[in-house]
A tleap script that builds the chain and sets N, CA, C and O, in Angstrom:
source leaprc.protein.ff14SB
mol = sequence {
  NMET VAL ILE SER ARG THR ARG PHE TYR CYS
  LEU VAL ILE LEU ALA ILE ILE GLY VAL CYS
  LEU LEU TYR GLN GLY ILE TRP LEU PHE SER
  ARG VAL ALA ASN GLY GLU VAL LEU GLY PHE
  GLY HIE GLY VAL GLY ARG ARG TYR ARG SER
  VAL GLN HIE ALA ALA ILE ALA TYR THR VAL
  ASP HIE LYS VAL TYR GLU GLU ASN TYR LEU
  ARG ASN GLY VAL SER ASP THR THR THR THR
  MET GLU ILE ARG TYR LEU VAL PHE TRP PRO
  SER ILE SER ARG GLU ASN THR TRP VAL GLY
  ASN TRP GLY GLY PRO LEU LEU PHE PHE ILE
  ILE ALA PHE VAL ILE THR SER ILE VAL PHE
  LEU GLN ASP GLY VAL ILE PRO PHE ALA SER
  ARG PHE GLN LEU ASP LYS LYS TYR PRO PHE
  VAL ARG VAL LEU CSER
}
set mol.1.N position { -60.696 258.398 110.505 }
set mol.1.CA position { -59.393 258.648 109.925 }
set mol.1.C position { -58.778 257.404 109.990 }
set mol.1.O position { -59.038 256.676 110.948 }
set mol.2.N position { -57.826 256.960 108.930 }
set mol.2.CA position { -56.943 255.748 109.169 }
set mol.2.C position { -55.899 256.320 108.983 }
set mol.2.O position { -55.874 257.150 108.074 }
set mol.3.N position { -54.467 256.033 109.914 }
set mol.3.CA position { -53.173 256.309 109.332 }
set mol.3.C position { -52.671 255.022 109.698 }
set mol.3.O position { -53.194 254.041 110.228 }
set mol.4.N position { -51.302 255.328 109.198 }
set mol.4.CA position { -50.196 254.077 109.130 }
set mol.4.C position { -49.749 253.803 110.731 }
set mol.4.O position { -50.093 254.542 111.654 }
set mol.5.N position { -49.099 252.863 110.848 }
set mol.5.CA position { -48.370 252.757 111.929 }
set mol.5.C position { -47.167 253.779 112.313 }
set mol.5.O position { -46.988 254.186 113.462 }
set mol.6.N position { -46.316 254.160 111.128 }
set mol.6.CA position { -45.237 255.066 111.401 }
set mol.6.C position { -45.898 256.573 111.735 }
set mol.6.O position { -45.454 257.380 112.552 }
set mol.7.N position { -47.185 256.744 110.803 }
set mol.7.CA position { -47.609 258.041 111.567 }
set mol.7.C position { -48.258 258.267 112.602 }
set mol.7.O position { -48.473 259.417 112.985 }
set mol.8.N position { -48.713 257.130 113.276 }
set mol.8.CA position { -49.257 257.061 114.761 }
set mol.8.C position { -48.176 257.317 115.582 }
set mol.8.O position { -48.099 258.242 116.391 }
set mol.9.N position { -47.148 256.276 115.299 }
set mol.9.CA position { -45.861 256.399 116.335 }
set mol.9.C position { -45.245 257.842 116.411 }
set mol.9.O position { -44.976 258.318 117.514 }
set mol.10.N position { -45.005 258.586 115.185 }
set mol.10.CA position { -44.888 260.051 115.167 }
set mol.10.C position { -45.706 260.683 115.667 }
set mol.10.O position { -45.261 261.786 115.988 }
set mol.11.N position { -46.946 260.513 115.963 }
set mol.11.CA position { -48.325 261.203 116.487 }
set mol.11.C position { -48.128 261.021 118.097 }
set mol.11.O position { -48.305 261.923 118.915 }
set mol.12.N position { -47.717 259.651 118.407 }
set mol.12.CA position { -47.834 259.624 119.913 }
set mol.12.C position { -46.324 260.472 120.463 }
set mol.12.O position { -46.369 261.213 121.445 }
set mol.13.N position { -45.222 260.276 119.800 }
set mol.13.CA position { -44.017 260.792 119.956 }
set mol.13.C position { -44.352 262.501 120.329 }
set mol.13.O position { -44.219 263.057 121.419 }
set mol.14.N position { -44.731 262.971 119.286 }
set mol.14.CA position { -45.451 264.574 119.456 }
set mol.14.C position { -46.341 264.589 120.573 }
set mol.14.O position { -46.168 265.594 121.262 }
set mol.15.N position { -47.293 263.773 121.019 }
set mol.15.CA position { -48.157 264.044 122.041 }
set mol.15.C position { -47.233 263.920 123.187 }
set mol.15.O position { -47.567 264.601 124.156 }
set mol.16.N position { -46.198 263.248 123.317 }
set mol.16.CA position { -45.518 263.022 124.409 }
set mol.16.C position { -44.455 264.538 124.638 }
set mol.16.O position { -44.342 265.115 125.719 }
set mol.17.N position { -43.951 264.844 123.700 }
set mol.17.CA position { -43.229 266.114 123.557 }
set mol.17.C position { -44.063 267.369 123.934 }
set mol.17.O position { -43.611 268.354 124.517 }
set mol.18.N position { -45.480 267.180 123.474 }
set mol.18.CA position { -46.505 268.130 123.737 }
set mol.18.C position { -46.735 268.318 125.420 }
set mol.18.O position { -46.704 269.399 126.008 }
set mol.19.N position { -46.942 267.150 125.959 }
set mol.19.CA position { -47.185 266.903 127.500 }
set mol.19.C position { -45.792 267.893 128.249 }
set mol.19.O position { -45.897 268.854 129.011 }
set mol.20.N position { -44.622 267.293 127.747 }
set mol.20.CA position { -43.378 268.019 128.276 }
set mol.20.C position { -43.578 269.571 128.181 }
set mol.20.O position { -43.702 270.274 129.184 }
set mol.21.N position { -43.598 270.009 127.008 }
set mol.21.CA position { -43.672 271.403 126.507 }
set mol.21.C position { -44.868 272.241 127.480 }
set mol.21.O position { -44.676 273.380 127.907 }
set mol.22.N position { -46.004 271.519 127.710 }
set mol.22.CA position { -47.034 271.901 128.181 }
set mol.22.C position { -46.776 272.172 130.039 }
set mol.22.O position { -47.273 273.007 130.796 }
set mol.23.N position { -46.026 271.327 130.223 }
set mol.23.CA position { -45.327 271.223 131.635 }
set mol.23.C position { -44.537 272.321 131.785 }
set mol.23.O position { -44.811 273.040 132.746 }
set mol.24.N position { -43.764 272.592 131.191 }
set mol.24.CA position { -42.456 273.858 131.202 }
set mol.24.C position { -43.505 274.904 130.808 }
set mol.24.O position { -43.245 275.990 131.325 }
set mol.25.N position { -44.523 274.910 130.111 }
set mol.25.CA position { -45.218 276.267 129.881 }
set mol.25.C position { -45.927 276.642 131.205 }
set mol.25.O position { -46.374 277.785 131.302 }
set mol.26.N position { -46.033 275.968 132.001 }
set mol.26.CA position { -46.904 276.335 133.371 }
set mol.26.C position { -46.098 277.057 134.078 }
set mol.26.O position { -46.514 278.021 134.720 }
set mol.27.N position { -44.463 276.591 134.057 }
set mol.27.CA position { -43.513 277.541 134.770 }
set mol.27.C position { -43.068 278.749 134.080 }
set mol.27.O position { -42.091 279.392 134.462 }
set mol.28.N position { -43.742 279.044 133.121 }
set mol.28.CA position { -43.486 280.329 132.483 }
set mol.28.C position { -44.136 281.493 133.514 }
set mol.28.O position { -43.611 282.580 133.758 }
set mol.29.N position { -45.196 281.077 133.967 }
set mol.29.CA position { -45.667 281.790 135.007 }
set mol.29.C position { -45.009 281.493 136.616 }
set mol.29.O position { -45.662 281.226 137.625 }
set mol.30.N position { -43.747 281.612 136.511 }
set mol.30.CA position { -43.073 281.561 138.135 }
set mol.30.C position { -42.008 282.751 138.220 }
set mol.30.O position { -41.681 283.582 137.373 }
set mol.31.N position { -41.627 282.565 139.393 }
set mol.31.CA position { -40.843 283.853 140.058 }
set mol.31.C position { -39.621 283.115 140.682 }
set mol.31.O position { -39.629 281.885 140.723 }
set mol.32.N position { -38.753 283.707 141.084 }
set mol.32.CA position { -37.505 283.140 141.961 }
set mol.32.C position { -37.218 283.855 143.059 }
set mol.32.O position { -37.047 285.074 143.045 }
set mol.33.N position { -37.139 282.987 144.267 }
set mol.33.CA position { -36.846 283.465 145.347 }
set mol.33.C position { -35.670 282.814 146.208 }
set mol.33.O position { -35.339 281.652 145.970 }
set mol.34.N position { -35.127 283.448 147.065 }
set mol.34.CA position { -33.744 283.048 147.608 }
set mol.34.C position { -34.435 282.016 148.701 }
set mol.34.O position { -35.276 282.542 149.430 }
set mol.35.N position { -34.213 280.808 148.872 }
set mol.35.CA position { -34.385 279.942 149.993 }
set mol.35.C position { -33.385 279.928 150.913 }
set mol.35.O position { -32.234 280.097 150.509 }
set mol.36.N position { -33.625 279.734 152.243 }
set mol.36.CA position { -32.688 279.350 153.168 }
set mol.36.C position { -32.652 277.905 153.545 }
set mol.36.O position { -33.652 277.282 153.901 }
set mol.37.N position { -31.519 277.432 153.455 }
set mol.37.CA position { -31.403 275.913 153.887 }
set mol.37.C position { -31.147 275.639 155.112 }
set mol.37.O position { -30.213 276.073 155.786 }
set mol.38.N position { -32.113 274.794 155.469 }
set mol.38.CA position { -32.321 274.434 156.858 }
set mol.38.C position { -31.376 273.259 157.352 }
set mol.38.O position { -30.872 273.322 158.473 }
set mol.39.N position { -31.177 272.355 156.638 }
set mol.39.CA position { -30.614 271.233 156.924 }
set mol.39.C position { -30.471 270.348 155.618 }
set mol.39.O position { -30.963 270.759 154.567 }
set mol.40.N position { -29.834 269.195 155.669 }
set mol.40.CA position { -29.594 268.139 154.972 }
set mol.40.C position { -29.849 266.958 155.471 }
set mol.40.O position { -29.437 266.723 156.607 }
set mol.41.N position { -30.478 266.090 154.850 }
set mol.41.CA position { -30.819 264.765 155.468 }
set mol.41.C position { -30.782 263.569 154.487 }
set mol.41.O position { -30.569 263.686 153.280 }
set mol.42.N position { -31.005 262.439 155.119 }
set mol.42.CA position { -30.842 261.115 154.312 }
set mol.42.C position { -32.107 260.456 154.089 }
set mol.42.O position { -32.970 260.466 154.968 }
set mol.43.N position { -32.259 259.956 153.118 }
set mol.43.CA position { -33.529 259.047 152.987 }
set mol.43.C position { -32.783 257.655 153.169 }
set mol.43.O position { -31.613 257.456 153.496 }
set mol.44.N position { -33.898 256.654 152.833 }
set mol.44.CA position { -33.830 255.160 153.061 }
set mol.44.C position { -33.124 254.876 151.699 }
set mol.44.O position { -33.523 255.299 150.614 }
set mol.45.N position { -31.834 253.971 151.937 }
set mol.45.CA position { -31.463 253.253 150.888 }
set mol.45.C position { -30.541 251.925 151.377 }
set mol.45.O position { -30.094 251.678 152.498 }
set mol.46.N position { -30.433 251.228 150.228 }
set mol.46.CA position { -29.775 249.929 150.415 }
set mol.46.C position { -28.346 249.945 150.420 }
set mol.46.O position { -27.802 250.845 149.780 }
set mol.47.N position { -27.550 249.007 151.106 }
set mol.47.CA position { -26.280 248.982 151.342 }
set mol.47.C position { -25.432 250.265 151.605 }
set mol.47.O position { -24.416 250.538 150.966 }
set mol.48.N position { -25.878 250.912 152.464 }
set mol.48.CA position { -25.290 252.303 152.856 }
set mol.48.C position { -25.525 253.256 152.258 }
set mol.48.O position { -25.200 254.341 152.739 }
set mol.49.N position { -26.210 253.182 150.927 }
set mol.49.CA position { -26.478 254.294 150.151 }
set mol.49.C position { -27.647 254.765 150.269 }
set mol.49.O position { -28.653 254.076 150.434 }
set mol.50.N position { -27.609 256.155 150.186 }
set mol.50.CA position { -29.333 256.663 150.572 }
set mol.50.C position { -29.098 258.084 149.694 }
set mol.50.O position { -28.067 258.668 149.358 }
set mol.51.N position { -30.613 258.387 149.465 }
set mol.51.CA position { -30.768 259.638 148.685 }
set mol.51.C position { -30.964 260.675 149.450 }
set mol.51.O position { -31.989 260.711 150.131 }
set mol.52.N position { -29.970 261.795 149.501 }
set mol.52.CA position { -29.850 262.824 150.129 }
set mol.52.C position { -30.650 264.119 149.582 }
set mol.52.O position { -30.673 264.408 148.386 }
set mol.53.N position { -31.258 264.811 150.514 }
set mol.53.CA position { -31.982 265.996 150.168 }
set mol.53.C position { -31.705 266.859 151.015 }
set mol.53.O position { -30.983 266.693 151.998 }
set mol.54.N position { -32.462 268.201 150.576 }
set mol.54.CA position { -32.222 269.308 151.376 }
set mol.54.C position { -33.579 269.975 151.639 }
set mol.54.O position { -34.470 270.135 150.805 }
set mol.55.N position { -33.598 270.366 153.021 }
set mol.55.CA position { -34.569 271.122 153.397 }
set mol.55.C position { -34.520 272.677 153.246 }
set mol.55.O position { -33.654 273.398 153.741 }
set mol.56.N position { -35.375 273.006 152.634 }
set mol.56.CA position { -35.062 274.796 152.335 }
set mol.56.C position { -36.632 275.518 152.580 }
set mol.56.O position { -37.717 275.040 152.249 }
set mol.57.N position { -36.432 276.479 153.087 }
set mol.57.CA position { -37.336 277.296 153.334 }
set mol.57.C position { -37.144 278.871 152.710 }
set mol.57.O position { -36.178 279.609 152.906 }
set mol.58.N position { -38.335 279.154 151.915 }
set mol.58.CA position { -38.576 280.336 151.135 }
set mol.58.C position { -39.714 281.253 151.380 }
set mol.58.O position { -40.671 280.559 151.721 }
set mol.59.N position { -40.012 282.440 151.356 }
set mol.59.CA position { -40.747 283.309 151.874 }
set mol.59.C position { -41.283 284.029 150.516 }
set mol.59.O position { -40.577 284.590 149.678 }
set mol.60.N position { -42.751 283.875 150.497 }
set mol.60.CA position { -43.449 284.538 149.320 }
set mol.60.C position { -44.742 285.253 149.992 }
set mol.60.O position { -45.603 284.678 150.657 }
set mol.61.N position { -44.687 286.653 149.668 }
set mol.61.CA position { -45.781 287.410 150.489 }
set mol.61.C position { -46.042 287.087 151.909 }
set mol.61.O position { -47.092 286.744 152.452 }
set mol.62.N position { -44.695 287.297 152.454 }
set mol.62.CA position { -44.784 287.033 153.952 }
set mol.62.C position { -45.200 285.897 154.763 }
set mol.62.O position { -45.387 285.877 155.979 }
set mol.63.N position { -45.357 284.661 153.652 }
set mol.63.CA position { -45.744 283.624 154.060 }
set mol.63.C position { -44.616 282.640 153.880 }
set mol.63.O position { -44.170 282.616 152.733 }
set mol.64.N position { -43.911 281.623 154.956 }
set mol.64.CA position { -42.797 280.842 154.702 }
set mol.64.C position { -43.241 279.477 154.184 }
set mol.64.O position { -44.048 278.847 154.868 }
set mol.65.N position { -42.838 279.016 153.164 }
set mol.65.CA position { -43.036 277.416 152.814 }
set mol.65.C position { -41.623 276.775 153.003 }
set mol.65.O position { -40.553 277.347 152.799 }
set mol.66.N position { -41.790 275.577 153.401 }
set mol.66.CA position { -40.762 274.789 153.753 }
set mol.66.C position { -40.882 273.277 152.613 }
set mol.66.O position { -41.882 272.577 152.453 }
set mol.67.N position { -39.807 273.148 152.093 }
set mol.67.CA position { -40.094 271.935 151.222 }
set mol.67.C position { -38.587 271.298 151.168 }
set mol.67.O position { -37.581 271.953 151.440 }
set mol.68.N position { -38.581 269.930 150.778 }
set mol.68.CA position { -37.405 269.271 150.604 }
set mol.68.C position { -37.111 268.752 149.166 }
set mol.68.O position { -37.956 268.153 148.502 }
set mol.69.N position { -35.900 269.016 148.753 }
set mol.69.CA position { -35.478 268.908 147.470 }
set mol.69.C position { -34.257 267.900 147.529 }
set mol.69.O position { -33.544 267.597 148.486 }
set mol.70.N position { -34.238 267.505 146.308 }
set mol.70.CA position { -32.952 266.590 146.020 }
set mol.70.C position { -31.554 267.466 146.291 }
set mol.70.O position { -31.549 268.671 146.038 }
set mol.71.N position { -30.668 266.964 146.688 }
set mol.71.CA position { -29.395 267.606 147.039 }
set mol.71.C position { -28.934 268.199 145.663 }
set mol.71.O position { -28.654 269.388 145.514 }
set mol.72.N position { -28.889 267.369 144.791 }
set mol.72.CA position { -28.259 267.741 143.213 }
set mol.72.C position { -26.909 268.172 143.304 }
set mol.72.O position { -26.508 269.117 142.625 }
set mol.73.N position { -26.148 267.527 144.124 }
set mol.73.CA position { -24.686 268.089 144.359 }
set mol.73.C position { -24.613 269.602 145.014 }
set mol.73.O position { -23.772 270.416 144.631 }
set mol.74.N position { -25.443 269.850 145.895 }
set mol.74.CA position { -25.187 271.191 146.761 }
set mol.74.C position { -24.301 270.720 147.694 }
set mol.74.O position { -24.443 269.574 148.119 }
set mol.75.N position { -23.145 271.629 148.195 }
set mol.75.CA position { -22.088 271.715 148.952 }
set mol.75.C position { -22.640 271.807 150.532 }
set mol.75.O position { -23.736 272.294 150.810 }
set mol.76.N position { -21.929 271.392 151.288 }
set mol.76.CA position { -22.298 271.431 152.787 }
set mol.76.C position { -22.382 272.631 153.605 }
set mol.76.O position { -22.941 272.758 154.694 }
set mol.77.N position { -21.583 273.711 152.744 }
set mol.77.CA position { -21.588 274.952 153.425 }
set mol.77.C position { -22.751 276.170 152.769 }
set mol.77.O position { -22.954 277.291 153.236 }
set mol.78.N position { -23.253 275.691 151.844 }
set mol.78.CA position { -24.326 276.580 151.147 }
set mol.78.C position { -25.169 276.695 152.144 }
set mol.78.O position { -25.444 275.821 152.965 }
set mol.79.N position { -25.716 278.108 152.064 }
set mol.79.CA position { -26.485 278.358 153.056 }
set mol.79.C position { -28.048 278.928 152.492 }
set mol.79.O position { -29.034 279.094 153.211 }
set mol.80.N position { -27.972 279.153 151.119 }
set mol.80.CA position { -28.920 279.871 150.354 }
set mol.80.C position { -28.968 279.215 149.148 }
set mol.80.O position { -27.971 278.670 148.675 }
set mol.81.N position { -30.244 279.223 148.509 }
set mol.81.CA position { -30.320 278.480 147.156 }
set mol.81.C position { -31.562 279.142 146.460 }
set mol.81.O position { -32.455 279.539 147.208 }
set mol.82.N position { -31.730 279.322 144.940 }
set mol.82.CA position { -32.631 279.832 144.405 }
set mol.82.C position { -33.852 278.918 144.384 }
set mol.82.O position { -33.661 277.728 144.130 }
set mol.83.N position { -34.906 279.290 144.591 }
set mol.83.CA position { -36.021 278.073 144.197 }
set mol.83.C position { -36.988 279.280 143.322 }
set mol.83.O position { -37.094 280.498 143.468 }
set mol.84.N position { -37.573 278.371 142.427 }
set mol.84.CA position { -38.572 278.866 141.533 }
set mol.84.C position { -39.805 278.469 141.898 }
set mol.84.O position { -39.971 277.268 142.110 }
set mol.85.N position { -40.894 279.370 142.042 }
set mol.85.CA position { -41.876 279.049 142.514 }
set mol.85.C position { -43.145 279.509 141.437 }
set mol.85.O position { -42.902 280.344 140.566 }
set mol.86.N position { -44.188 279.044 141.536 }
set mol.86.CA position { -45.556 279.175 140.903 }
set mol.86.C position { -46.367 280.384 141.207 }
set mol.86.O position { -47.053 280.382 142.230 }
set mol.87.N position { -46.357 281.342 140.474 }
set mol.87.CA position { -46.793 282.711 140.901 }
set mol.87.C position { -48.349 282.660 141.444 }
set mol.87.O position { -48.711 283.407 142.353 }
set mol.88.N position { -49.201 281.760 140.843 }
set mol.88.CA position { -50.489 281.406 141.091 }
set mol.88.C position { -51.081 280.434 142.146 }
set mol.88.O position { -52.250 280.339 142.519 }
set mol.89.N position { -49.800 279.618 142.599 }
set mol.89.CA position { -49.680 278.603 143.863 }
set mol.89.C position { -48.190 278.505 144.546 }
set mol.89.O position { -47.380 277.625 144.251 }
set mol.90.N position { -48.012 279.297 145.277 }
set mol.90.CA position { -46.389 279.446 145.923 }
set mol.90.C position { -45.878 278.282 146.431 }
set mol.90.O position { -44.677 278.014 146.468 }
set mol.91.N position { -46.815 277.549 146.845 }
set mol.91.CA position { -46.528 276.261 147.599 }
set mol.91.C position { -45.661 275.110 146.746 }
set mol.91.O position { -44.890 274.319 147.290 }
set mol.92.N position { -45.908 275.158 145.425 }
set mol.92.CA position { -45.436 274.463 144.325 }
set mol.92.C position { -44.215 275.034 143.789 }
set mol.92.O position { -44.243 276.083 143.146 }
set mol.93.N position { -43.259 274.466 143.997 }
set mol.93.CA position { -41.717 275.044 143.761 }
set mol.93.C position { -40.823 274.090 143.291 }
set mol.93.O position { -41.156 272.907 143.223 }
set mol.94.N position { -39.648 274.507 142.938 }
set mol.94.CA position { -38.539 273.564 142.381 }
set mol.94.C position { -37.196 274.324 142.334 }
set mol.94.O position { -37.149 275.525 142.068 }
set mol.95.N position { -35.964 273.477 142.638 }
set mol.95.CA position { -34.939 274.219 142.530 }
set mol.95.C position { -34.748 274.941 141.135 }
set mol.95.O position { -35.137 274.545 140.036 }
set mol.96.N position { -34.046 276.109 141.450 }
set mol.96.CA position { -33.747 277.104 139.968 }
set mol.96.C position { -32.517 276.416 139.515 }
set mol.96.O position { -31.660 277.300 139.497 }
set mol.97.N position { -31.935 275.194 139.105 }
set mol.97.CA position { -31.086 274.946 138.564 }
set mol.97.C position { -31.405 274.009 137.467 }
set mol.97.O position { -32.574 273.635 137.373 }
set mol.98.N position { -30.477 273.556 136.578 }
set mol.98.CA position { -30.882 273.044 135.388 }
set mol.98.C position { -31.373 271.749 135.197 }
set mol.98.O position { -32.065 271.372 134.252 }
set mol.99.N position { -30.827 270.837 136.507 }
set mol.99.CA position { -31.578 269.736 137.012 }
set mol.99.C position { -32.980 269.752 137.444 }
set mol.99.O position { -33.827 268.946 137.058 }
set mol.100.N position { -33.210 270.886 138.411 }
set mol.100.CA position { -34.381 271.149 138.767 }
set mol.100.C position { -35.639 271.701 137.749 }
set mol.100.O position { -36.832 271.486 137.967 }
set mol.101.N position { -35.119 272.429 136.640 }
set mol.101.CA position { -35.750 272.874 135.780 }
set mol.101.C position { -35.972 271.913 134.619 }
set mol.101.O position { -37.067 271.971 134.060 }
set mol.102.N position { -35.036 271.004 134.172 }
set mol.102.CA position { -35.431 270.148 132.952 }
set mol.102.C position { -35.105 268.795 133.544 }
set mol.102.O position { -35.224 267.925 132.681 }
set mol.103.N position { -34.763 268.356 134.630 }
set mol.103.CA position { -34.626 267.042 135.111 }
set mol.103.C position { -35.958 266.151 135.014 }
set mol.103.O position { -35.863 265.074 134.426 }
set mol.104.N position { -36.996 266.475 135.470 }
set mol.104.CA position { -38.319 266.076 135.279 }
set mol.104.C position { -38.920 265.577 133.969 }
set mol.104.O position { -39.276 264.448 133.633 }
set mol.105.N position { -38.931 266.963 133.206 }
set mol.105.CA position { -39.581 266.569 131.942 }
set mol.105.C position { -38.697 265.757 130.965 }
set mol.105.O position { -39.212 265.035 130.111 }
set mol.106.N position { -37.258 265.897 131.115 }
set mol.106.CA position { -36.425 264.849 130.369 }
set mol.106.C position { -36.536 263.601 130.673 }
set mol.106.O position { -36.635 262.823 129.724 }
set mol.107.N position { -36.551 263.121 131.872 }
set mol.107.CA position { -36.849 261.694 132.560 }
set mol.107.C position { -37.984 261.373 132.092 }
set mol.107.O position { -37.950 260.280 131.527 }
set mol.108.N position { -39.189 261.978 132.090 }
set mol.108.CA position { -40.309 261.408 131.468 }
set mol.108.C position { -40.395 261.557 130.128 }
set mol.108.O position { -41.096 260.629 129.724 }
set mol.109.N position { -40.007 262.325 129.110 }
set mol.109.CA position { -40.003 261.972 127.782 }
set mol.109.C position { -38.672 260.806 127.398 }
set mol.109.O position { -38.790 260.025 126.454 }
set mol.110.N position { -37.711 260.833 128.082 }
set mol.110.CA position { -36.990 259.634 127.905 }
set mol.110.C position { -37.680 258.338 128.156 }
set mol.110.O position { -37.858 257.549 127.228 }
set mol.111.N position { -38.057 258.097 129.311 }
set mol.111.CA position { -38.993 256.733 129.701 }
set mol.111.C position { -40.089 256.649 128.825 }
set mol.111.O position { -40.332 255.490 128.491 }
set mol.112.N position { -40.811 257.485 128.357 }
set mol.112.CA position { -42.006 257.425 127.692 }
set mol.112.C position { -41.524 257.039 126.034 }
set mol.112.O position { -42.137 256.256 125.309 }
set mol.113.N position { -40.367 257.743 125.683 }
set mol.113.CA position { -39.870 257.527 124.404 }
set mol.113.C position { -39.359 256.415 124.250 }
set mol.113.O position { -39.322 255.978 123.099 }
set mol.114.N position { -38.837 255.653 125.284 }
set mol.114.CA position { -38.311 254.203 125.166 }
set mol.114.C position { -39.260 253.136 124.911 }
set mol.114.O position { -39.149 252.212 124.106 }
set mol.115.N position { -40.375 253.438 125.850 }
set mol.115.CA position { -41.400 252.525 126.191 }
set mol.115.C position { -41.979 252.386 124.633 }
set mol.115.O position { -42.033 251.310 124.036 }
set mol.116.N position { -42.400 253.665 124.085 }
set mol.116.CA position { -43.344 253.861 123.135 }
set mol.116.C position { -42.352 253.468 121.834 }
set mol.116.O position { -43.018 253.062 120.881 }
set mol.117.N position { -41.037 253.498 121.614 }
set mol.117.CA position { -40.293 252.797 120.557 }
set mol.117.C position { -40.325 251.397 120.711 }
set mol.117.O position { -40.377 250.687 119.706 }
set mol.118.N position { -40.301 250.882 121.907 }
set mol.118.CA position { -39.993 249.248 121.942 }
set mol.118.C position { -41.458 248.771 121.638 }
set mol.118.O position { -41.437 247.717 121.003 }
set mol.119.N position { -42.500 249.151 121.856 }
set mol.119.CA position { -43.859 248.772 121.496 }
set mol.119.C position { -44.029 248.926 120.095 }
set mol.119.O position { -44.470 247.951 119.487 }
set mol.120.N position { -43.751 250.009 119.436 }
set mol.120.CA position { -43.710 250.124 117.961 }
set mol.120.C position { -42.825 249.536 117.193 }
set mol.120.O position { -43.153 249.207 116.053 }
set mol.121.N position { -41.755 249.336 117.596 }
set mol.121.CA position { -40.493 249.080 116.700 }
set mol.121.C position { -40.286 247.330 116.705 }
set mol.121.O position { -39.416 246.717 116.087 }
set mol.122.N position { -41.384 246.730 117.618 }
set mol.122.CA position { -40.929 245.371 117.745 }
set mol.122.C position { -42.478 244.722 116.753 }
set mol.122.O position { -43.631 245.062 117.018 }
set mol.123.N position { -42.133 243.885 115.775 }
set mol.123.CA position { -42.991 243.230 115.207 }
set mol.123.C position { -44.221 242.390 115.924 }
set mol.123.O position { -45.372 242.258 115.506 }
set mol.124.N position { -43.589 241.832 117.204 }
set mol.124.CA position { -44.412 240.886 117.951 }
set mol.124.C position { -45.400 241.573 118.389 }
set mol.124.O position { -46.473 240.968 118.367 }
set mol.125.N position { -45.427 242.962 118.906 }
set mol.125.CA position { -46.344 243.654 119.776 }
set mol.125.C position { -47.190 244.100 118.824 }
set mol.125.O position { -48.295 243.558 118.836 }
set mol.126.N position { -46.975 245.045 117.882 }
set mol.126.CA position { -47.864 245.557 116.751 }
set mol.126.C position { -47.527 245.224 115.622 }
set mol.126.O position { -46.395 245.565 115.279 }
set mol.127.N position { -48.235 244.573 114.805 }
set mol.127.CA position { -47.634 243.897 113.394 }
set mol.127.C position { -47.385 245.409 112.382 }
set mol.127.O position { -48.065 246.435 112.341 }
set mol.128.N position { -46.180 245.043 111.666 }
set mol.128.CA position { -45.844 246.211 110.983 }
set mol.128.C position { -47.049 246.617 109.701 }
set mol.128.O position { -46.952 247.603 108.971 }
set mol.129.N position { -48.006 245.745 109.661 }
set mol.129.CA position { -48.741 246.018 108.434 }
set mol.129.C position { -50.096 246.563 109.118 }
set mol.129.O position { -51.096 246.759 108.428 }
set mol.130.N position { -50.080 246.812 110.595 }
set mol.130.CA position { -51.233 247.480 111.040 }
set mol.130.C position { -51.607 248.761 110.933 }
set mol.130.O position { -50.675 249.557 110.818 }
set mol.131.N position { -52.818 249.247 110.936 }
set mol.131.CA position { -53.065 250.579 110.633 }
set mol.131.C position { -54.205 251.070 111.795 }
set mol.131.O position { -55.080 250.361 112.292 }
set mol.132.N position { -53.977 252.236 112.022 }
set mol.132.CA position { -54.959 252.791 113.221 }
set mol.132.C position { -55.941 253.717 112.910 }
set mol.132.O position { -55.752 254.779 112.315 }
set mol.133.N position { -57.239 253.188 113.425 }
set mol.133.CA position { -58.365 254.222 112.991 }
set mol.133.C position { -58.558 255.146 114.186 }
set mol.133.O position { -58.542 254.668 115.320 }
set mol.134.N position { -58.745 256.489 113.975 }
set mol.134.CA position { -58.829 257.458 114.903 }
set mol.134.C position { -60.147 257.905 114.931 }
set mol.134.O position { -60.637 258.242 113.853 }
set mol.135.N position { -61.118 258.010 116.383 }
set mol.135.CA position { -62.407 258.498 116.276 }
set mol.135.C position { -62.554 259.526 117.040 }
set mol.135.O position { -61.641 259.950 117.748 }
set mol.136.N position { -63.892 260.120 116.976 }
set mol.136.CA position { -64.099 261.333 117.894 }
set mol.136.C position { -64.861 260.479 118.796 }
set mol.136.O position { -65.115 261.059 119.851 }
set mol.137.N position { -65.320 259.252 118.720 }
set mol.137.CA position { -66.083 258.746 120.308 }
set mol.137.C position { -65.190 257.600 120.446 }
set mol.137.O position { -64.261 257.233 119.728 }
set mol.138.N position { -65.709 257.076 121.607 }
set mol.138.CA position { -65.089 255.786 122.149 }
set mol.138.C position { -65.431 254.611 121.266 }
set mol.138.O position { -66.510 254.335 120.741 }
set mol.139.N position { -64.032 253.849 121.207 }
set mol.139.CA position { -62.814 253.852 121.318 }
set mol.139.C position { -62.500 254.978 120.486 }
set mol.139.O position { -62.993 255.220 119.385 }
set mol.140.N position { -61.468 255.776 121.229 }
set mol.140.CA position { -60.785 256.709 120.170 }
set mol.140.C position { -59.637 256.227 119.262 }
set mol.140.O position { -59.098 256.855 118.350 }
set mol.141.N position { -59.431 255.244 119.608 }
set mol.141.CA position { -57.975 254.615 118.846 }
set mol.141.C position { -58.338 253.049 118.717 }
set mol.141.O position { -58.633 252.283 119.634 }
set mol.142.N position { -58.250 252.807 117.500 }
set mol.142.CA position { -58.636 251.122 117.016 }
set mol.142.C position { -57.593 250.903 116.157 }
set mol.142.O position { -57.231 251.741 115.331 }
set mol.143.N position { -56.958 249.549 116.337 }
set mol.143.CA position { -55.910 248.927 115.401 }
set mol.143.C position { -56.533 247.965 114.486 }
set mol.143.O position { -57.142 246.921 114.723 }
set mol.144.N position { -56.318 248.400 113.676 }
set mol.144.CA position { -57.031 247.487 112.502 }
set mol.144.C position { -55.602 246.587 111.845 }
set mol.144.O position { -54.502 247.074 111.587 }
set mol.145.N position { -56.036 245.156 111.686 }
set mol.145.CA position { -54.852 244.511 111.193 }
set mol.145.C position { -54.951 244.246 109.700 }
set mol.145.O position { -54.022 243.696 109.108 }
savepdb mol mol.pdb
quit
């Protein structure tokens, strides 16, 4: 099948959105647990700046898991925090905040969208008159000038 450059660009953007939604779909099978804040730490940084993280322990089925999460504005006096973990793999978890839930997929989408847009909107990278041939066997995508 041969499609135009504009349609292929839309197809790539839809694939990026699909990957983000698939990742979020996995988190539909998750539960929330209260985690105990063990302490706050500093990562490595330049010019006296550092990334701050929080060490949090949470319990699932009488087993304690300990993870480090980005601090994301959590105050020093906080002793507990909600953690969202996967039902089928409790050691995989994230903070149950807006940034914890949507930060990763949004960051991935924005970076992939910007890079894809730069590649497709510059005539010097892929000429405007190019067409794309999609096949079921290798190579799956071929650029036709």
